[in-house]
N, C-alpha and C positions, 0 to 999 in steps of 0.2 A: 503493501500498498505506502510505503516511503517513497520508494521509489517510482510510483506511476504518479505520486502529489507531485513531486519534484520536476519531472516532468509535465507536468502542466503548466507547472511556474517559469521553466524555460519557456514553454510556447508563448505565450500571453507576455514573456517579457523581450518575445520576437526571436526566439532562438527556432527558430523551421526545422531545425536539423535534429530537436532534440527524440528518444524513443527508449523506449522501456526496454531492454533486457532479459529475456525472462522463456526458460525452458520449461516451462509447468506448464504443464497439460489440462488443469483446471480451472475455473470460470475467470480467474485471476490471472492465469494463460492468454483466454481470449480478449479478457478485456483489453489488456496488456497489447495486445495486436489489433483489435479493434483500435485504438490509442495510435498505435503506428499508420494505421494506414490513412485514420485522421488527417493526421501531421501530417503525412505524404502527399494525398490531396488536397492538403488545405495551400504547403511550400509550391506546390505547379498552377492551383490556382492565380494565385499571388505572383507569381514571374509572371504569368498571362494574363494579369490586369499592370501589369511593368510596363512588358513589354509593348501592349495593346497604347499603357500614354504617351510611351514613349514614342509610339507611331503619329499619334493625335499633336503631341506638341511639336513635333519634329514638320509638321502640316501647318499647322498655328507660325510657325518661326517665320515658316517662308514665307503664308502670306503677309506676315508682319514687313519682312524684307522688303514685299513688293512692295510697298504703299509706298503711295507720293500724299502731301498735302493735298488732301479734300477739296479746304474752301476753294484752292487755287483751280484747281476740277471744277468742278459747281461754276464757280462764278465765271470761268473763262467759256463750258460749255454752254452756259445763261446769255453769254454776251456773243456767242456764236448761234443761239433764238432769236436772239433779238434784231443781230442784224441779220441775219436771213427774214424773218419776217416782213419786215421795214425796204427788202429790196425785191421781196412777192418771189422769190425762195423757199414753196413751203418745205421742200423734200429735205432742207439742210437744217431747219426749225425741226421736223419729226426727227430726224436722226440723233442733234444736239437734245433732247429731251427723253428720248426712249435711253439715248446712253447713260446718259445722267439718272435715272431712275433706278438704270442695273449697275451703276457704279458706286452709288448712295449703301446700296445690300449687299455690294461685296467687298466692300472692306466697314464692313459693321461690323460689331466686336459679338453679335448675336448668330451662335450656330445655326437657331432654328429659326424659322417664321412658318405663317399656315400654306395651307397647300395653295389657298386662294393667291395670298400672296405672291407664291412659286411661279404659277402659272398667269399671271398678269406680268410678270418681268421676260417668262418665255413669250411670250405675245411680247414684247416690247425687242425684243432680242430678233422673232419672226416680220415684225415689223419692218426693221434694220435692213434684215437680209433681204426683205421687199424691195427695197429702195438700190439695193447693190445690186440684185439681181433683174431687176426689172421686171417682176410681177411675173417667176420662172414656176413660181408653184404659189399654193394654197394652205396656208395654217389654220388649225381650228380644235379649240380645245371642247370637251368637256365636261362638268364638274355638278356634280350630285350639290345639290343646296346642302344635305348635311355633314356634310367630308369636307363643307368651304373650309371650317374651324379645326380639321388636322391637322398636325404639328409634325413638318420634316426637314430635315437638313437642309440648309438653303445651299440653293444654284445645284441637285443635282437632277433635276429635268434637264436645263439648258442645254448638257454638253452633249446629250443623248439628242435633243435635237437636231445639234450641231452638226451629228455627226449624219444623221437622216439627210439631212441637206447635202451634206460636205459626196457623200458616200453614195448613199440610197438613193440620191434623184440626178448625180453628176453628171447623167447623158436621158435624161429628160426633157424634152419639151416642158411639161404641165403638169409637175408631179404635186404630190396630196400628203402634206402630215395631219395623221391626228393623237391630240393627245384625253387622252380620258380618263375615268380614277374610278375605283368600285371599291367594298370593300368584302370581307369575309369571313365568318368566325375571327373577329381580331385583327385582323389581319388587312391592310389600305395596300392595294395594288394600283400604279400608274403603269400604264402602256402608252405605247411612244410606237403608231404606228406609220409604214410610208408605204406608198403605191409602187418604189423603185427597181434595181433591178436587182437585190435580197441581195445578204449579207455573205460572204464567203464562208468555205467548210471551213477552213483554219482558222477564223477570227473566229465562229464559231464552236469547235472546238475547244477552243482555249477558253471563249468565258462561260459555257455548261461545266467544262471540267474541273471549276478551281475545286480544289478540298474544300469538306465542310467542316473538318476534325477539329481547329481548334481556332479557324479563325483568320488562321493567316495567310495571304494570298500565295498561290503558288509557285516555288522556283521560275526563275525565270519569265513566268509572266509578266511582267512590269513590259521587258525587252520584247519580248516575242509581240504587245500589240503596242509599244510604242513605233518598231517597225511596220510594224502593218498598219498603221494611221490610225490608231483607236487608243488610245492613251487615255481619254477621257472614259472608257466601256472603264476602263480598271478603276480611274482614280476616285470615281462614283462607286463599284462593289465595293474598292476597298473601305471607304467612306462610311456604307451604309453599314456594312462587318463591324468596322471598328464598337463604332456606336451601339448597333442590336445585337451580335452573336454571328457565326458563320453560319443563320440559318436562314438569316435573309441575305438580302441581293437583288444583285441583276440575273435574269434569264432571259435568251431571244430564242427565237425560233422563226423559217421562213414560211405564214401563213400557204394553203393552198393557192390562193386565189394571187400571187403572189409579196414582192414586196417583203421589208424584214417588220416586226414586231419584236420591241425591247418592252422587260416587263421590271419595273421595281419592284421589291417587292421590300416593304418595311412592318409593323407593330401599328393598330390604329393609338392615337396620340390626338385627343384634342384640344385646346386653345386652351382652356383655364390650367395644364398642366406643363405649360410650354416652359414658364419660371424653370418646371423639373426635370425638364427635359434633357 
């Protein structure tokens, strides 16, 4: 009993290497074995938590290093908007206004926003790209009212829509992109669908075969998707896994009618949980 008590105090003090050494086959031996198993699992769990937090910290540091003075940028974009309006150039005014809205969210400290806000940002991005590509594609989204307040990591849908524009619709005269949301059994599904050329087998395999055991991205997955021009997929999938666990993330398929469908799956969390997310 004394040795078990000492080991428990060691674990409470932060020593997760503490173990009870016993060769007994009675109930105390079973208790000692159970304690050792618990301590080992706790050590593994804590190491995984530290690893995941380190990855999140690295992403946050990279974002901070990339930030510019937001007031300078906002003021510049606002000036561009009013100069464009004064000179009757509505496209430039739209570009400046939409970009300012995206920028304001992207460099904010908040990690989560509502799904309604997220899709409004994606709509801003689509408006910018419509001007750039001279109306080459149509974009729309469907958001049930009951899901509008769901909390999502910010800017996880935009990279998927961007990928659909750049890769899925690259050879299309008139393409269509649709984003829609639904929920089932406590899970939120955000689907991004295009009617383009369809995703390649190589990218499909890299995305759908990522290991789900420990929530850690597969070895070489980032390099492979970067080489194939789909690093946005990797980043979004990694962010979701780090926030929610390996059972969540992206899945990709080629529907029978053609094109590509990317599904983002995360737990349903409503707006009142925003501060706790």
